[in-house]
N, CA, C, O and the ligand as a Tripos MOL2 file, in Angstrom:
@<TRIPOS>MOLECULE
protein
  301   299    76     0     0
PROTEIN
NO_CHARGES

@<TRIPOS>ATOM
      1 N          14.5710   24.0000  -72.0340 N.3       1 MET1
      2 CA         14.1760   23.7560  -73.4240 C.3       1 MET1
      3 C          14.4640   22.3120  -73.8190 C.2       1 MET1
      4 O          13.6640   21.6580  -74.4880 O.2       1 MET1
      5 N          15.6100   21.8420  -73.3940 N.am      2 LYS2
      6 CA         16.0030   20.4750  -73.6960 C.3       2 LYS2
      7 C          14.9940   19.4890  -73.0930 C.2       2 LYS2
      8 O          14.5870   18.5260  -73.7420 O.2       2 LYS2
      9 N          14.6060   19.7460  -71.8560 N.am      3 ALA3
     10 CA         13.6630   18.8630  -71.1760 C.3       3 ALA3
     11 C          12.3020   18.8760  -71.8700 C.2       3 ALA3
     12 O          11.6600   17.8350  -72.0060 O.2       3 ALA3
     13 N          11.8650   20.0530  -72.3060 N.am      4 ALA4
     14 CA         10.5680   20.1640  -72.9690 C.3       4 ALA4
     15 C          10.5590   19.3530  -74.2610 C.2       4 ALA4
     16 O           9.5730   18.6880  -74.5780 O.2       4 ALA4
     17 N          11.6440   19.4130  -74.9910 N.am      5 LYS5
     18 CA         11.7490   18.6290  -76.2240 C.3       5 LYS5
     19 C          11.6810   17.1470  -75.9230 C.2       5 LYS5
     20 O          11.0560   16.3790  -76.6540 O.2       5 LYS5
     21 N          12.3200   16.7590  -74.8530 N.am      6 GLY6
     22 CA         12.3020   15.3610  -74.4610 C.3       6 GLY6
     23 C          10.8930   14.9140  -74.1110 C.2       6 GLY6
     24 O          10.4660   13.8280  -74.5040 O.2       6 GLY6
     25 N          10.1710   15.7460  -73.3760 N.am      7 GLU7
     26 CA          8.7880   15.4250  -73.0100 C.3       7 GLU7
     27 C           7.9340   15.2530  -74.2520 C.2       7 GLU7
     28 O           7.1290   14.3270  -74.3500 O.2       7 GLU7
     29 N           8.1230   16.1500  -75.1870 N.am      8 GLU8
     30 CA          7.3980   16.0850  -76.4510 C.3       8 GLU8
     31 C           7.6630   14.7510  -77.1460 C.2       8 GLU8
     32 O           6.7580   14.1110  -77.6820 O.2       8 GLU8
     33 N           8.8980   14.3700  -77.1180 N.am      9 TYR9
     34 CA          9.2920   13.1320  -77.7850 C.3       9 TYR9
     35 C           8.6470   11.9160  -77.1150 C.2       9 TYR9
     36 O           8.1950   10.9900  -77.7880 O.2       9 TYR9
     37 N           8.6110   11.9330  -75.7780 N.am     10 LEU10
     38 CA          7.9930   10.8250  -75.0480 C.3      10 LEU10
     39 C           6.5040   10.7290  -75.3720 C.2      10 LEU10
     40 O           5.9470    9.6350  -75.4630 O.2      10 LEU10
     41 N           5.8730   11.8840  -75.5440 N.am     11 GLN11
     42 CA          4.4450   11.8800  -75.8380 C.3      11 GLN11
     43 C           4.1490   11.4290  -77.2550 C.2      11 GLN11
     44 O           3.0960   10.8540  -77.5310 O.2      11 GLN11
     45 N           5.0830   11.6950  -78.1480 N.am     12 MET12
     46 CA          4.8950   11.2740  -79.5380 C.3      12 MET12
     47 C           5.0490    9.7630  -79.6960 C.2      12 MET12
     48 O           4.3600    9.1330  -80.4990 O.2      12 MET12
     49 N           5.9740    9.1920  -78.9070 N.am     13 TYR13
     50 CA          6.2480    7.7530  -79.0260 C.3      13 TYR13
     51 C           6.1750    7.0710  -77.6620 C.2      13 TYR13
     52 O           7.1660    6.5070  -77.1980 O.2      13 TYR13
     53 N           5.0050    7.1200  -77.0150 N.am     14 PRO14
     54 CA          4.9160    6.5880  -75.6510 C.3      14 PRO14
     55 C           5.2360    5.1020  -75.5610 C.2      14 PRO14
     56 O           5.8440    4.6550  -74.5880 O.2      14 PRO14
     57 N           4.8300    4.3380  -76.5690 N.am     15 GLU15
     58 CA          5.0680    2.8940  -76.4910 C.3      15 GLU15
     59 C           6.5380    2.5600  -76.6890 C.2      15 GLU15
     60 O           7.1130    1.7500  -75.9610 O.2      15 GLU15
     61 N           7.1350    3.1990  -77.6880 N.am     16 GLY16
     62 CA          8.5420    2.9160  -77.9710 C.3      16 GLY16
     63 C           9.4550    3.3750  -76.8590 C.2      16 GLY16
     64 O          10.4240    2.6930  -76.5250 O.2      16 GLY16
     65 N           9.1520    4.5420  -76.2750 N.am     17 THR17
     66 CA         10.0820    5.1060  -75.3050 C.3      17 THR17
     67 C           9.8090    4.6140  -73.8860 C.2      17 THR17
     68 O          10.7230    4.5440  -73.0650 O.2      17 THR17
     69 N           8.5570    4.2740  -73.5990 N.am     18 GLY18
     70 CA          8.1690    3.9510  -72.2280 C.3      18 GLY18
     71 C           9.0130    2.8830  -71.5800 C.2      18 GLY18
     72 O           9.4110    3.0130  -70.4230 O.2      18 GLY18
     73 N           9.2890    1.8330  -72.3180 N.am     19 ARG19
     74 CA          9.9990    0.7170  -71.6900 C.3      19 ARG19
     75 C          11.4750    0.9940  -71.4570 C.2      19 ARG19
     76 O          12.1540    0.2300  -70.7700 O.2      19 ARG19
     77 N          11.9700    2.0780  -72.0250 N.am     20 TRP20
     78 CA         13.3860    2.3950  -71.8300 C.3      20 TRP20
     79 C          13.6100    3.5630  -70.8900 C.2      20 TRP20
     80 O          14.7440    3.9970  -70.6870 O.2      20 TRP20
     81 N          12.5200    4.0750  -70.3120 N.am     21 MET21
     82 CA         12.6570    5.2330  -69.4430 C.3      21 MET21
     83 C          12.4720    4.8480  -67.9760 C.2      21 MET21
     84 O          11.6720    3.9750  -67.6380 O.2      21 MET21
     85 N          13.2310    5.5220  -67.1210 N.am     22 ASN22
     86 CA         13.0540    5.4240  -65.6850 C.3      22 ASN22
     87 C          12.5870    6.7760  -65.1740 C.2      22 ASN22
     88 O          12.9430    7.8160  -65.7290 O.2      22 ASN22
     89 N          11.7880    6.7570  -64.1140 N.am     23 GLN23
     90 CA         11.4510    8.0070  -63.4650 C.3      23 GLN23
     91 C          11.5410    7.8130  -61.9680 C.2      23 GLN23
     92 O          11.0260    6.8360  -61.4240 O.2      23 GLN23
     93 N          12.1990    8.7510  -61.3050 N.am     24 CYS24
     94 CA         12.3520    8.6640  -59.8550 C.3      24 CYS24
     95 C          11.0400    9.0070  -59.1700 C.2      24 CYS24
     96 O          10.4130   10.0150  -59.4970 O.2      24 CYS24
     97 N          10.6170    8.1720  -58.2160 N.am     25 VAL25
     98 CA          9.3450    8.4150  -57.5440 C.3      25 VAL25
     99 C           9.4350    9.5980  -56.5800 C.2      25 VAL25
    100 O           8.4170   10.1880  -56.2190 O.2      25 VAL25
    101 N          10.6520    9.9400  -56.1670 N.am     26 ALA26
    102 CA         10.8010   11.0170  -55.1900 C.3      26 ALA26
    103 C          10.9220   12.3900  -55.8540 C.2      26 ALA26
    104 O          10.1670   13.3030  -55.5210 O.2      26 ALA26
    105 N          11.8680   12.5470  -56.7920 N.am     27 CYS27
    106 CA         12.0920   13.8740  -57.3810 C.3      27 CYS27
    107 C          11.4810   13.9850  -58.7730 C.2      27 CYS27
    108 O          11.5260   15.0590  -59.3720 O.2      27 CYS27
    109 N          10.9100   12.9030  -59.3030 N.am     28 GLN28
    110 CA         10.2440   12.8990  -60.6080 C.3      28 GLN28
    111 C          11.1860   13.1070  -61.7820 C.2      28 GLN28
    112 O          10.7390   13.3250  -62.9080 O.2      28 GLN28
    113 N          12.4750   13.0410  -61.5270 N.am     29 ARG29
    114 CA         13.4410   13.1730  -62.6000 C.3      29 ARG29
    115 C          13.2950   11.9950  -63.5600 C.2      29 ARG29
    116 O          13.0180   10.8730  -63.1360 O.2      29 ARG29
    117 N          13.4800   12.2520  -64.8440 N.am     30 LYS30
    118 CA         13.3760   11.1880  -65.8350 C.3      30 LYS30
    119 C          14.7010   10.9880  -66.5300 C.2      30 LYS30
    120 O          15.4660   11.9340  -66.7180 O.2      30 LYS30
    121 N          14.9730    9.7470  -66.9110 N.am     31 GLY31
    122 CA         16.1590    9.4590  -67.6840 C.3      31 GLY31
    123 C          16.0100    8.0930  -68.3060 C.2      31 GLY31
    124 O          15.1240    7.3190  -67.9430 O.2      31 GLY31
    125 N          16.9010    7.8020  -69.2610 N.am     32 TYR32
    126 CA         16.7980    6.4810  -69.8670 C.3      32 TYR32
    127 C          17.5270    5.4460  -69.0220 C.2      32 TYR32
    128 O          18.4370    5.7750  -68.2610 O.2      32 TYR32
    129 N          17.1160    4.2040  -69.1660 N.am     33 LYS33
    130 CA         17.7470    3.1310  -68.4140 C.3      33 LYS33
    131 C          19.1870    2.9600  -68.8650 C.2      33 LYS33
    132 O          19.4670    2.9310  -70.0640 O.2      33 LYS33
    133 N          20.1030    2.8460  -67.9040 N.am     34 PRO34
    134 CA         21.5210    2.7410  -68.2540 C.3      34 PRO34
    135 C          21.8220    1.5370  -69.1500 C.2      34 PRO34
    136 O          22.8120    1.5460  -69.8820 O.2      34 PRO34
    137 N          20.9850    0.5110  -69.1000 N.am     35 ASP35
    138 CA         21.2720   -0.6680  -69.9260 C.3      35 ASP35
    139 C          20.5580   -0.6200  -71.2740 C.2      35 ASP35
    140 O          20.4580   -1.6380  -71.9590 O.2      35 ASP35
    141 N          20.0650    0.5440  -71.6530 N.am     36 MET36
    142 CA         19.4400    0.6930  -72.9660 C.3      36 MET36
    143 C          20.4570    0.3880  -74.0710 C.2      36 MET36
    144 O          21.5640    0.9260  -74.0550 O.2      36 MET36
    145 N          20.0920   -0.4700  -75.0260 N.am     37 PRO37
    146 CA         21.0440   -0.7920  -76.0900 C.3      37 PRO37
    147 C          21.3270    0.4140  -76.9880 C.2      37 PRO37
    148 O          20.5670    1.3820  -76.9950 O.2      37 PRO37
    149 N          22.4220    0.3470  -77.7400 N.am     38 ASP38
    150 CA         22.8130    1.4530  -78.6150 C.3      38 ASP38
    151 C          21.7710    1.6920  -79.6890 C.2      38 ASP38
    152 O          21.5100    2.8330  -80.0690 O.2      38 ASP38
    153 N          21.1780    0.6140  -80.1760 N.am     39 VAL39
    154 CA         20.2060    0.7390  -81.2510 C.3      39 VAL39
    155 C          18.9270    0.0120  -80.8690 C.2      39 VAL39
    156 O          18.9490   -1.1700  -80.5260 O.2      39 VAL39
    157 N          17.8280    0.7210  -80.9320 N.am     40 ILE40
    158 CA         16.5180    0.1330  -80.7060 C.3      40 ILE40
    159 C          15.7110    0.3980  -81.9660 C.2      40 ILE40
    160 O          15.7400    1.5010  -82.5110 O.2      40 ILE40
    161 N          14.9990   -0.6050  -82.4210 N.am     41 TYR41
    162 CA         14.1560   -0.3780  -83.5920 C.3      41 TYR41
    163 C          13.0250    0.5850  -83.2450 C.2      41 TYR41
    164 O          12.4360    0.3930  -82.1810 O.2      41 TYR41
    165 N          12.6630    1.5850  -84.0140 N.am     42 PRO42
    166 CA         13.4240    2.0460  -85.1730 C.3      42 PRO42
    167 C          14.6750    2.8100  -84.7340 C.2      42 PRO42
    168 O          14.6580    3.5010  -83.7150 O.2      42 PRO42
    169 N          15.7360    2.6890  -85.4870 N.am     43 GLY43
    170 CA         17.0710    3.0830  -85.0630 C.3      43 GLY43
    171 C          17.2630    4.4240  -84.3710 C.2      43 GLY43
    172 O          18.2040    4.5740  -83.5910 O.2      43 GLY43
    173 N          16.4100    5.3970  -84.6280 N.am     44 TYR44
    174 CA         16.6540    6.7290  -84.0590 C.3      44 TYR44
    175 C          16.2170    6.8440  -82.6100 C.2      44 TYR44
    176 O          16.5390    7.8270  -81.9420 O.2      44 TYR44
    177 N          15.4810    5.8430  -82.1110 N.am     45 LEU45
    178 CA         14.8810    5.9880  -80.7910 C.3      45 LEU45
    179 C          15.9230    6.0970  -79.6760 C.2      45 LEU45
    180 O          15.8670    7.0070  -78.8490 O.2      45 LEU45
    181 N          16.8610    5.1720  -79.6630 N.am     46 ALA46
    182 CA         17.8970    5.2060  -78.6270 C.3      46 ALA46
    183 C          18.7470    6.4670  -78.7630 C.2      46 ALA46
    184 O          19.1650    7.0640  -77.7710 O.2      46 ALA46
    185 N          18.9900    6.8520  -79.9990 N.am     47 ARG47
    186 CA         19.8140    8.0410  -80.2460 C.3      47 ARG47
    187 C          19.1240    9.2750  -79.6890 C.2      47 ARG47
    188 O          19.7540   10.1100  -79.0400 O.2      47 ARG47
    189 N          17.8340    9.3860  -79.9450 N.am     48 ASN48
    190 CA         17.1010   10.5570  -79.4710 C.3      48 ASN48
    191 C          16.9640   10.5720  -77.9560 C.2      48 ASN48
    192 O          17.0880   11.6250  -77.3310 O.2      48 ASN48
    193 N          16.7120    9.4270  -77.3730 N.am     49 LEU49
    194 CA         16.6150    9.3970  -75.9110 C.3      49 LEU49
    195 C          17.9370    9.8250  -75.2820 C.2      49 LEU49
    196 O          17.9540   10.5060  -74.2560 O.2      49 LEU49
    197 N          19.0390    9.4240  -75.9020 N.am     50 ARG50
    198 CA         20.3450    9.8240  -75.3730 C.3      50 ARG50
    199 C          20.5710   11.3200  -75.5410 C.2      50 ARG50
    200 O          21.2660   11.9450  -74.7400 O.2      50 ARG50
    201 N          19.9880   11.8800  -76.5700 N.am     51 LYS51
    202 CA         20.1490   13.3080  -76.8300 C.3      51 LYS51
    203 C          19.3390   14.1310  -75.8200 C.2      51 LYS51
    204 O          19.8030   15.1650  -75.3380 O.2      51 LYS51
    205 N          18.1350   13.6660  -75.5080 N.am     52 TYR52
    206 CA         17.2280   14.4570  -74.6800 C.3      52 TYR52
    207 C          17.3890   14.2100  -73.1950 C.2      52 TYR52
    208 O          17.0750   15.0770  -72.3790 O.2      52 TYR52
    209 N          17.8850   13.0100  -72.8340 N.am     53 PHE53
    210 CA         17.9220   12.6500  -71.4180 C.3      53 PHE53
    211 C          19.3030   12.1620  -71.0130 C.2      53 PHE53
    212 O          20.1490   11.8560  -71.8540 O.2      53 PHE53
    213 N          19.5090   12.0990  -69.7030 N.am     54 THR54
    214 CA         20.7240   11.5080  -69.1660 C.3      54 THR54
    215 C          20.3420   10.1330  -68.6120 C.2      54 THR54
    216 O          19.1680    9.8810  -68.3440 O.2      54 THR54
    217 N          21.3170    9.2510  -68.4400 N.am     55 PRO55
    218 CA         20.9860    7.9510  -67.8700 C.3      55 PRO55
    219 C          20.4920    8.0980  -66.4340 C.2      55 PRO55
    220 O          21.0230    8.9010  -65.6670 O.2      55 PRO55
    221 N          19.4820    7.3260  -66.0780 N.am     56 LEU56
    222 CA         18.9560    7.4010  -64.7230 C.3      56 LEU56
    223 C          18.7070    5.9910  -64.2170 C.2      56 LEU56
    224 O          17.8970    5.2420  -64.7620 O.2      56 LEU56
    225 N          19.4300    5.6540  -63.1540 N.am     57 ASP57
    226 CA         19.2620    4.3470  -62.5490 C.3      57 ASP57
    227 C          18.3680    4.5120  -61.3170 C.2      57 ASP57
    228 O          18.5510    5.4440  -60.5340 O.2      57 ASP57
    229 N          17.4170    3.6190  -61.1500 N.am     58 VAL58
    230 CA         16.5830    3.6840  -59.9460 C.3      58 VAL58
    231 C          16.6840    2.3630  -59.1900 C.2      58 VAL58
    232 O          16.8950    1.3100  -59.7920 O.2      58 VAL58
    233 N          16.5330    2.4250  -57.8660 N.am     59 ASP59
    234 CA         16.6120    1.2080  -57.0610 C.3      59 ASP59
    235 C          15.2610    0.5110  -57.0160 C.2      59 ASP59
    236 O          14.3270    0.9110  -57.7110 O.2      59 ASP59
    237 N          15.1540   -0.5380  -56.1920 N.am     60 GLU60
    238 CA         13.9290   -1.3470  -56.1660 C.3      60 GLU60
    239 C          12.7130   -0.5190  -55.7530 C.2      60 GLU60
    240 O          11.5880   -0.8220  -56.1490 O.2      60 GLU60
    241 N          12.9410    0.5150  -54.9660 N.am     61 SER61
    242 CA         11.8040    1.3300  -54.5370 C.3      61 SER61
    243 C          11.5640    2.5160  -55.4720 C.2      61 SER61
    244 O          10.7190    3.3700  -55.1990 O.2      61 SER61
    245 N          12.3200    2.5630  -56.5860 N.am     62 GLY62
    246 CA         12.0440    3.5670  -57.6120 C.3      62 GLY62
    247 C          12.7040    4.9100  -57.3870 C.2      62 GLY62
    248 O          12.2880    5.9100  -57.9710 O.2      62 GLY62
    249 N          13.7320    4.9490  -56.5450 N.am     63 ARG63
    250 CA         14.4070    6.2210  -56.2970 C.3      63 ARG63
    251 C          15.7410    6.2870  -57.0230 C.2      63 ARG63
    252 O          16.4430    5.2840  -57.1480 O.2      63 ARG63
    253 N          16.0860    7.4890  -57.5030 N.am     64 CYS64
    254 CA         17.3530    7.6770  -58.2000 C.3      64 CYS64
    255 C          18.4990    7.7360  -57.1910 C.2      64 CYS64
    256 O          18.2820    7.7760  -55.9800 O.2      64 CYS64
    257 N          19.7230    7.7390  -57.7180 N.am     65 ASP65
    258 CA         20.9040    7.7570  -56.8540 C.3      65 ASP65
    259 C          20.8970    8.9440  -55.8970 C.2      65 ASP65
    260 O          21.2050    8.8070  -54.7130 O.2      65 ASP65
    261 N          20.5390   10.1160  -56.4300 N.am     66 GLN66
    262 CA         20.5590   11.3320  -55.6230 C.3      66 GLN66
    263 C          19.6050   11.2350  -54.4450 C.2      66 GLN66
    264 O          19.9600   11.5930  -53.3230 O.2      66 GLN66
    265 N          18.3970   10.7510  -54.6980 N.am     67 CYS67
    266 CA         17.4060   10.6590  -53.6280 C.3      67 CYS67
    267 C          17.7860    9.5750  -52.6320 C.2      67 CYS67
    268 O          17.5330    9.7080  -51.4340 O.2      67 CYS67
    269 N          18.3850    8.5160  -53.1220 N.am     68 ARG68
    270 CA         18.8300    7.4530  -52.2300 C.3      68 ARG68
    271 C          19.9200    7.9920  -51.3120 C.2      68 ARG68
    272 O          19.8990    7.7500  -50.1060 O.2      68 ARG68
    273 N          20.8700    8.7210  -51.8840 N.am     69 ASP69
    274 CA         21.9340    9.3260  -51.0670 C.3      69 ASP69
    275 C          21.3520   10.2860  -50.0510 C.2      69 ASP69
    276 O          21.7490   10.2870  -48.8860 O.2      69 ASP69
    277 N          20.4150   11.1010  -50.4930 N.am     70 ALA70
    278 CA         19.8210   12.0980  -49.6050 C.3      70 ALA70
    279 C          19.1170   11.4210  -48.4320 C.2      70 ALA70
    280 O          19.2230   11.8760  -47.2930 O.2      70 ALA70
    281 N          18.3980   10.3300  -48.7110 N.am     71 SER71
    282 CA         17.6730    9.6790  -47.6350 C.3      71 SER71
    283 C          18.6320    8.9820  -46.6790 C.2      71 SER71
    284 O          18.3350    8.8480  -45.4920 O.2      71 SER71
    285 N          19.7790    8.5370  -47.1850 N.am     72 LEU72
    286 CA         20.7620    7.9010  -46.3170 C.3      72 LEU72
    287 C          21.3780    8.9330  -45.3750 C.2      72 LEU72
    288 O          21.6630    8.6390  -44.2140 O.2      72 LEU72
    289 N          21.5790   10.1460  -45.8940 N.am     73 LYS73
    290 CA         22.2160   11.1760  -45.0930 C.3      73 LYS73
    291 C          21.3220   11.6630  -43.9550 C.2      73 LYS73
    292 O          21.8090   12.0380  -42.8890 O.2      73 LYS73
    293 N          20.0330   11.6540  -44.1870 N.am     74 THR74
    294 CA         19.1220   12.1950  -43.1670 C.3      74 THR74
    295 C          18.8460   11.2000  -42.0490 C.2      74 THR74
    296 O          18.2970   11.5600  -41.0080 O.2      74 THR74
    297 N          19.2320    9.9390  -42.2700 N.am     75 VAL75
    298 CA         18.9850    8.9330  -41.2250 C.3      75 VAL75
    299 C          19.9560    9.1520  -40.0610 C.2      75 VAL75
    300 O          19.9170    8.4130  -39.0770 O.2      75 VAL75
    301 ZN         15.2190   11.3030  -57.3420 Zn       76 ZN76
@<TRIPOS>BOND
     1     1     2 1
     2     2     3 1
     3     3     4 2
     4     3     5 am
     5     5     6 1
     6     6     7 1
     7     7     8 2
     8     7     9 am
     9     9    10 1
    10    10    11 1
    11    11    12 2
    12    11    13 am
    13    13    14 1
    14    14    15 1
    15    15    16 2
    16    15    17 am
    17    17    18 1
    18    18    19 1
    19    19    20 2
    20    19    21 am
    21    21    22 1
    22    22    23 1
    23    23    24 2
    24    23    25 am
    25    25    26 1
    26    26    27 1
    27    27    28 2
    28    27    29 am
    29    29    30 1
    30    30    31 1
    31    31    32 2
    32    31    33 am
    33    33    34 1
    34    34    35 1
    35    35    36 2
    36    35    37 am
    37    37    38 1
    38    38    39 1
    39    39    40 2
    40    39    41 am
    41    41    42 1
    42    42    43 1
    43    43    44 2
    44    43    45 am
    45    45    46 1
    46    46    47 1
    47    47    48 2
    48    47    49 am
    49    49    50 1
    50    50    51 1
    51    51    52 2
    52    51    53 am
    53    53    54 1
    54    54    55 1
    55    55    56 2
    56    55    57 am
    57    57    58 1
    58    58    59 1
    59    59    60 2
    60    59    61 am
    61    61    62 1
    62    62    63 1
    63    63    64 2
    64    63    65 am
    65    65    66 1
    66    66    67 1
    67    67    68 2
    68    67    69 am
    69    69    70 1
    70    70    71 1
    71    71    72 2
    72    71    73 am
    73    73    74 1
    74    74    75 1
    75    75    76 2
    76    75    77 am
    77    77    78 1
    78    78    79 1
    79    79    80 2
    80    79    81 am
    81    81    82 1
    82    82    83 1
    83    83    84 2
    84    83    85 am
    85    85    86 1
    86    86    87 1
    87    87    88 2
    88    87    89 am
    89    89    90 1
    90    90    91 1
    91    91    92 2
    92    91    93 am
    93    93    94 1
    94    94    95 1
    95    95    96 2
    96    95    97 am
    97    97    98 1
    98    98    99 1
    99    99   100 2
   100    99   101 am
   101   101   102 1
   102   102   103 1
   103   103   104 2
   104   103   105 am
   105   105   106 1
   106   106   107 1
   107   107   108 2
   108   107   109 am
   109   109   110 1
   110   110   111 1
   111   111   112 2
   112   111   113 am
   113   113   114 1
   114   114   115 1
   115   115   116 2
   116   115   117 am
   117   117   118 1
   118   118   119 1
   119   119   120 2
   120   119   121 am
   121   121   122 1
   122   122   123 1
   123   123   124 2
   124   123   125 am
   125   125   126 1
   126   126   127 1
   127   127   128 2
   128   127   129 am
   129   129   130 1
   130   130   131 1
   131   131   132 2
   132   131   133 am
   133   133   134 1
   134   134   135 1
   135   135   136 2
   136   135   137 am
   137   137   138 1
   138   138   139 1
   139   139   140 2
   140   139   141 am
   141   141   142 1
   142   142   143 1
   143   143   144 2
   144   143   145 am
   145   145   146 1
   146   146   147 1
   147   147   148 2
   148   147   149 am
   149   149   150 1
   150   150   151 1
   151   151   152 2
   152   151   153 am
   153   153   154 1
   154   154   155 1
   155   155   156 2
   156   155   157 am
   157   157   158 1
   158   158   159 1
   159   159   160 2
   160   159   161 am
   161   161   162 1
   162   162   163 1
   163   163   164 2
   164   163   165 am
   165   165   166 1
   166   166   167 1
   167   167   168 2
   168   167   169 am
   169   169   170 1
   170   170   171 1
   171   171   172 2
   172   171   173 am
   173   173   174 1
   174   174   175 1
   175   175   176 2
   176   175   177 am
   177   177   178 1
   178   178   179 1
   179   179   180 2
   180   179   181 am
   181   181   182 1
   182   182   183 1
   183   183   184 2
   184   183   185 am
   185   185   186 1
   186   186   187 1
   187   187   188 2
   188   187   189 am
   189   189   190 1
   190   190   191 1
   191   191   192 2
   192   191   193 am
   193   193   194 1
   194   194   195 1
   195   195   196 2
   196   195   197 am
   197   197   198 1
   198   198   199 1
   199   199   200 2
   200   199   201 am
   201   201   202 1
   202   202   203 1
   203   203   204 2
   204   203   205 am
   205   205   206 1
   206   206   207 1
   207   207   208 2
   208   207   209 am
   209   209   210 1
   210   210   211 1
   211   211   212 2
   212   211   213 am
   213   213   214 1
   214   214   215 1
   215   215   216 2
   216   215   217 am
   217   217   218 1
   218   218   219 1
   219   219   220 2
   220   219   221 am
   221   221   222 1
   222   222   223 1
   223   223   224 2
   224   223   225 am
   225   225   226 1
   226   226   227 1
   227   227   228 2
   228   227   229 am
   229   229   230 1
   230   230   231 1
   231   231   232 2
   232   231   233 am
   233   233   234 1
   234   234   235 1
   235   235   236 2
   236   235   237 am
   237   237   238 1
   238   238   239 1
   239   239   240 2
   240   239   241 am
   241   241   242 1
   242   242   243 1
   243   243   244 2
   244   243   245 am
   245   245   246 1
   246   246   247 1
   247   247   248 2
   248   247   249 am
   249   249   250 1
   250   250   251 1
   251   251   252 2
   252   251   253 am
   253   253   254 1
   254   254   255 1
   255   255   256 2
   256   255   257 am
   257   257   258 1
   258   258   259 1
   259   259   260 2
   260   259   261 am
   261   261   262 1
   262   262   263 1
   263   263   264 2
   264   263   265 am
   265   265   266 1
   266   266   267 1
   267   267   268 2
   268   267   269 am
   269   269   270 1
   270   270   271 1
   271   271   272 2
   272   271   273 am
   273   273   274 1
   274   274   275 1
   275   275   276 2
   276   275   277 am
   277   277   278 1
   278   278   279 1
   279   279   280 2
   280   279   281 am
   281   281   282 1
   282   282   283 1
   283   283   284 2
   284   283   285 am
   285   285   286 1
   286   286   287 1
   287   287   288 2
   288   287   289 am
   289   289   290 1
   290   290   291 1
   291   291   292 2
   292   291   293 am
   293   293   294 1
   294   294   295 1
   295   295   296 2
   296   295   297 am
   297   297   298 1
   298   298   299 1
   299   299   300 2
@<TRIPOS>SUBSTRUCTURE
     1 MET1         2 RESIDUE 1 A MET
     2 LYS2         6 RESIDUE 1 A LYS
     3 ALA3        10 RESIDUE 1 A ALA
     4 ALA4        14 RESIDUE 1 A ALA
     5 LYS5        18 RESIDUE 1 A LYS
     6 GLY6        22 RESIDUE 1 A GLY
     7 GLU7        26 RESIDUE 1 A GLU
     8 GLU8        30 RESIDUE 1 A GLU
     9 TYR9        34 RESIDUE 1 A TYR
    10 LEU10       38 RESIDUE 1 A LEU
    11 GLN11       42 RESIDUE 1 A GLN
    12 MET12       46 RESIDUE 1 A MET
    13 TYR13       50 RESIDUE 1 A TYR
    14 PRO14       54 RESIDUE 1 A PRO
    15 GLU15       58 RESIDUE 1 A GLU
    16 GLY16       62 RESIDUE 1 A GLY
    17 THR17       66 RESIDUE 1 A THR
    18 GLY18       70 RESIDUE 1 A GLY
    19 ARG19       74 RESIDUE 1 A ARG
    20 TRP20       78 RESIDUE 1 A TRP
    21 MET21       82 RESIDUE 1 A MET
    22 ASN22       86 RESIDUE 1 A ASN
    23 GLN23       90 RESIDUE 1 A GLN
    24 CYS24       94 RESIDUE 1 A CYS
    25 VAL25       98 RESIDUE 1 A VAL
    26 ALA26      102 RESIDUE 1 A ALA
    27 CYS27      106 RESIDUE 1 A CYS
    28 GLN28      110 RESIDUE 1 A GLN
    29 ARG29      114 RESIDUE 1 A ARG
    30 LYS30      118 RESIDUE 1 A LYS
    31 GLY31      122 RESIDUE 1 A GLY
    32 TYR32      126 RESIDUE 1 A TYR
    33 LYS33      130 RESIDUE 1 A LYS
    34 PRO34      134 RESIDUE 1 A PRO
    35 ASP35      138 RESIDUE 1 A ASP
    36 MET36      142 RESIDUE 1 A MET
    37 PRO37      146 RESIDUE 1 A PRO
    38 ASP38      150 RESIDUE 1 A ASP
    39 VAL39      154 RESIDUE 1 A VAL
    40 ILE40      158 RESIDUE 1 A ILE
    41 TYR41      162 RESIDUE 1 A TYR
    42 PRO42      166 RESIDUE 1 A PRO
    43 GLY43      170 RESIDUE 1 A GLY
    44 TYR44      174 RESIDUE 1 A TYR
    45 LEU45      178 RESIDUE 1 A LEU
    46 ALA46      182 RESIDUE 1 A ALA
    47 ARG47      186 RESIDUE 1 A ARG
    48 ASN48      190 RESIDUE 1 A ASN
    49 LEU49      194 RESIDUE 1 A LEU
    50 ARG50      198 RESIDUE 1 A ARG
    51 LYS51      202 RESIDUE 1 A LYS
    52 TYR52      206 RESIDUE 1 A TYR
    53 PHE53      210 RESIDUE 1 A PHE
    54 THR54      214 RESIDUE 1 A THR
    55 PRO55      218 RESIDUE 1 A PRO
    56 LEU56      222 RESIDUE 1 A LEU
    57 ASP57      226 RESIDUE 1 A ASP
    58 VAL58      230 RESIDUE 1 A VAL
    59 ASP59      234 RESIDUE 1 A ASP
    60 GLU60      238 RESIDUE 1 A GLU
    61 SER61      242 RESIDUE 1 A SER
    62 GLY62      246 RESIDUE 1 A GLY
    63 ARG63      250 RESIDUE 1 A ARG
    64 CYS64      254 RESIDUE 1 A CYS
    65 ASP65      258 RESIDUE 1 A ASP
    66 GLN66      262 RESIDUE 1 A GLN
    67 CYS67      266 RESIDUE 1 A CYS
    68 ARG68      270 RESIDUE 1 A ARG
    69 ASP69      274 RESIDUE 1 A ASP
    70 ALA70      278 RESIDUE 1 A ALA
    71 SER71      282 RESIDUE 1 A SER
    72 LEU72      286 RESIDUE 1 A LEU
    73 LYS73      290 RESIDUE 1 A LYS
    74 THR74      294 RESIDUE 1 A THR
    75 VAL75      298 RESIDUE 1 A VAL
    76 ZN76       301 GROUP 0 **** ****
């Protein structure tokens, strides 16, 4: 339910939220960029993204920590 609400929010404000979101190319998990500021105009945007999503860091090839770890283990 939480994820669905987040998706709804992204669709309502694609321009405002797009630049602050990361998505893993491998598992498709979404999260906000860890360096997102506390307040983004309009003020509720950062607050809502923090409510709906967890921070997600991706590497240069677009993979999250979990997928990067998984690929390292299988080598
Ligand atoms: Zn991933």
